[in-house]
Phi, psi and omega in degrees: 000320180300319181292325178296319178299317180296318181295322178289329184287327184297309178299323178298318180296318180296317180297320180293321182290322184247057187278356183260013173094356177256132172247096185288163176287132176257187194300314183296318178294322177300315180299321178295318181295319179294323178298327180276328184216099182301339178296342182275000178295140171271118185261138177285108186291328179297331178267333189274328186252110181302131174081356180293145180249135178255134173222071189281094189296329182281358170267006178229183173266003181275062179210173188295341178278337186074009182238157174275114185268319180257146175276339182234141177275080184237156174229119178238154173206158177299155188304312179297328178293315179299318181294320179292321179293326176297319178292323177297320178302320179294323178288319178301325181299330178295340179257010181075021183237164177215170185267135167245128183258126174269325181196154177219241176304136181229122177303144182304324181299330177290322177298320177299316180298316179301315182296321182285343175271319188221099194273011178276107185282007167293329187240342174234149184286150175283131177289348176287338179245332187083162183260157171295333172301320181296338180269358183074024187236021177221148176225143172253118187218165167221187180243148174240158172280124183294335181281315186261338185080000181280150175293140173286148181294132176235169184299327179215174170284168176296145179056038170271110186270068179221167179293337178296338180271356180296147190301328183237026176293148177302142181237128180274337181267113183301322181296314178298321179296318179295318181294318178297319179299315178300313180302309184292316184294317180293316180297321177298323180293340183251023170094012178252157174230134182286145174286133187300331185255005182214109183297338185270349189259125181232129177259140181274136177299133182094011180301335181297342183275003183237141186278157171290132183243150171226077184235116177296152179302327182300323180289325177293327179292331186271349187293000000 
């Protein structure tokens, strides 16, 4: 009888977790996909891109939820995304700048949590569709000065949910405007497109070819 209860409980738990109609790929399915197509591998960006700086806000309470969402401060992306971001880093270096990553691959369960806290899909992804972050094809980034390590001035702080944070909103500070322009233009040259409502958010071209994932960082560390 005990085993019957457990068997009945598992489908209920899965249904409750994925109540918005998406059943994301979990770890075992991900491993099968990578074996068939190496481009689907999630690459550790902190190890793959020389000099990249991580400031993974959702591994802290310094984010719009006020909660710690990730247990590990990691940034992952699909292999073609990682390779393109590495090339962008090399171009930014020609301008004395480098990439700081706030977020990259995001498990689907985190997207559900964000939506249930803040339901404005101008700024958080709909769990009915999933995020490009969930596909390992989006990055949230800013630029740093390679000499000082300080962040370059931008129009707003990260995760500022206002029109001032829109990618092409008017900017009164010329320095912030130049820095945002550099960020967007270089990323566009390397196959990314900026999100219209977030100057820091870039989606990789071809994201449609990658599935929504729900894999905690801990499982990726153990593979």
